[in-house]
C-alpha positions in Angstrom: 14.5 1.9 -38.9 15.0 4.3 -36.0 18.2 6.3 -36.7 18.7 6.7 -32.9 19.8 3.1 -32.6 23.3 4.0 -33.8 23.7 6.7 -31.1 24.5 5.3 -27.7 23.6 8.7 -26.2 20.0 8.4 -27.4 17.6 6.0 -25.7 15.5 3.8 -27.9 12.0 4.7 -26.7 8.6 6.0 -27.9 6.4 8.5 -26.1 2.8 7.7 -25.5 1.7 10.5 -27.8 3.8 9.2 -30.7 2.6 5.7 -30.1 -1.0 6.8 -30.2 -0.4 8.6 -33.4 1.5 5.8 -35.1 -1.6 4.0 -36.5 -1.2 0.8 -34.5 -4.1 -1.6 -35.5 -6.6 -2.0 -32.7 -7.4 -5.4 -31.2 -10.8 -6.6 -32.2 -11.6 -8.0 -28.7 -8.9 -6.9 -26.3 -10.6 -8.4 -23.2 -10.8 -11.9 -24.8 -7.3 -11.6 -26.2 -5.7 -10.7 -22.8 -7.7 -13.5 -21.1 -6.5 -16.0 -23.7 -2.8 -15.0 -23.3 -3.1 -15.0 -19.5 -4.5 -18.5 -19.5 -1.7 -19.8 -21.7 1.2 -18.2 -19.9 0.1 -17.2 -16.4 2.5 -14.2 -16.5 4.0 -12.9 -13.2 5.3 -9.4 -12.7 8.5 -9.1 -14.7 7.2 -11.4 -17.5 6.7 -10.3 -21.1 4.4 -12.1 -23.5 4.8 -11.6 -27.3 2.0 -13.0 -29.5 1.5 -13.2 -33.3 -2.0 -12.6 -34.7 -2.9 -14.1 -38.1 -4.9 -12.2 -40.7 -8.1 -13.2 -38.9 -6.8 -11.7 -35.6 -6.4 -15.2 -34.1 -3.3 -16.0 -32.0 -1.1 -18.2 -34.1 2.0 -18.3 -31.8 3.1 -16.8 -28.5 6.0 -16.9 -26.1 6.7 -15.5 -22.6 10.0 -14.6 -21.1 11.7 -12.6 -18.4 13.9 -9.7 -19.4 16.4 -7.3 -17.8 14.3 -5.0 -15.4 14.4 -1.3 -14.9 15.8 -0.2 -18.2 14.3 2.6 -20.3 16.4 1.8 -23.5 14.6 -0.6 -25.9 17.7 -2.1 -27.6 18.0 -5.1 -25.3 14.3 -5.6 -25.2 14.2 -5.6 -29.1 16.7 -8.3 -29.2 14.8 -10.5 -26.7 11.5 -10.1 -28.6 13.1 -10.8 -31.9 14.8 -13.9 -30.6 11.5 -15.3 -29.3 9.7 -14.5 -32.5 12.3 -16.4 -34.4 11.7 -19.4 -32.1 7.9 -19.6 -32.5 7.1 -18.4 -36.0 8.7 -18.0 -39.4 9.3 -14.4 -40.7 7.2 -12.7 -43.4 10.0 -10.7 -44.9 9.3 -12.0 -48.4 5.8 -10.5 -48.4 5.2 -7.2 -50.1 3.1 -6.0 -47.1 2.8 -7.4 -43.6 -0.2 -9.8 -43.0 0.4 -10.9 -39.4 0.7 -8.7 -36.4 2.9 -8.8 -33.3 1.4 -7.8 -30.0 3.1 -7.4 -26.6 1.7 -7.9 -23.1 4.0 -6.7 -20.3 3.1 -7.9 -16.7 4.6 -5.4 -14.2 4.0 -3.7 -10.9 3.2 0.0 -10.5 0.8 2.4 -12.2 -1.4 1.3 -15.0 -0.4 4.4 -16.9 2.5 4.8 -19.4 6.0 4.7 -17.9 9.5 5.2 -19.4 10.0 1.5 -19.4 6.8 1.1 -21.4 8.2 3.5 -24.0 11.3 1.3 -24.3 9.2 -1.8 -24.8 7.1 0.0 -27.4 10.2 0.9 -29.4 11.4 -2.7 -29.0 8.1 -4.2 -30.3 8.0 -1.8 -33.3 11.5 -2.6 -34.3 11.3 -6.3 -33.7 8.1 -6.6 -35.7 9.6 -4.7 -38.6 12.7 -6.9 -38.6 10.5 -10.1 -38.6 8.2 -8.8 -41.4 5.2 -8.3 -39.1 2.9 -5.3 -38.4 3.4 -3.6 -35.0 0.3 -4.2 -32.9 -1.0 -3.2 -29.5 1.0 -2.8 -26.3 -0.8 -4.0 -23.1 0.3 -3.3 -19.6 -0.9 -5.9 -17.0 -0.7 -4.2 -13.5 -2.3 -4.6 -10.1 -5.1 -2.4 -11.4 -5.9 -4.7 -14.4 -5.0 -4.6 -18.0 -4.6 -1.4 -20.1 -4.1 -1.2 -23.8 -1.8 1.9 -23.9 -2.5 4.4 -26.5 -6.2 3.6 -27.2 -7.5 3.8 -23.6 -9.2 0.4 -23.4 -8.8 -1.4 -20.1 -10.3 -3.8 -17.6 -9.9 -5.0 -14.1 -9.3 -8.7 -14.9 -6.9 -10.3 -15.4 -4.4 -8.3 -13.4 -0.7 -8.8 -12.5 -1.5 -11.1 -9.5 -4.1 -13.2 -11.4 -1.4 -15.9 -12.1 -1.9 -17.0 -8.4 -5.5 -18.0 -9.3 -4.2 -20.6 -11.8 -3.8 -24.3 -11.1 -1.0 -25.1 -8.6 0.1 -28.7 -9.0 1.6 -29.1 -5.5 0.4 -29.7 -1.9 2.6 -27.0 -0.4 1.9 -23.3 -0.3 3.5 -20.9 -2.8 6.7 -19.3 -1.5 6.6 -15.6 -0.7 7.1 -13.4 -3.8 10.6 -12.4 -2.7 11.8 -16.0 -2.8 10.1 -17.2 -6.0 12.2 -18.2 -9.0 12.0 -16.0 -12.1 9.1 -16.9 -14.4 10.2 -19.7 -16.8 9.8 -19.2 -20.5 6.6 -20.5 -22.0 6.1 -21.1 -25.7 2.8 -22.0 -27.3 2.4 -23.2 -30.9 -0.7 -24.6 -32.6 -0.7 -28.4 -32.7 -0.7 -30.0 -36.1 -3.7 -32.3 -36.6 -3.5 -35.2 -39.1 -6.1 -35.3 -41.8 -9.0 -37.8 -41.8 -7.6 -39.7 -44.8 -4.2 -40.0 -43.1 -5.8 -41.5 -40.0 -7.8 -44.0 -42.1 -4.7 -45.2 -44.0 -2.9 -45.6 -40.7 -5.8 -47.6 -39.2 -5.9 -50.1 -42.2 -2.3 -51.0 -42.0 
């Protein structure tokens, strides 16, 4: 655990250099992963998406939420990530070694390069993953320039921070200007349980 969390004078953050040297496991197919999360959550700027990957690197759970903006201390971010992890997936603290991986996608405005706020979110992801018994995975910034997996240099132009507007809009009116839109609502995705074939047969014969 980061010893700095007990010192209010020290910000909870990670530099890009330390992040790159920390041995974060690489995503096997980052473009497909980002596209999948984007389709599920349609994140707007200011939205954070946390996802859990199983041992086969498939998304087993994810949640999106809005957090306090313009802070470069990861303490509050850590609490928000951990709270949503607890809602969407059980912890793995009883395992001798982590099997699943937590990954974070942060949709924001500004440069695609690392910022102080990204450093705070990196610290938050690492600490929340550890407290939930998960491995700390990649951190992805979704900006007007596209997506960027910070620390390993992989990036693409689509989706980007405004791609949410290309999603389905179930209304006959136009979207309001960005300054008047409501904050993005929390979105939680969990895999749907499917009944076995034998169970369906027994139900049908009753």
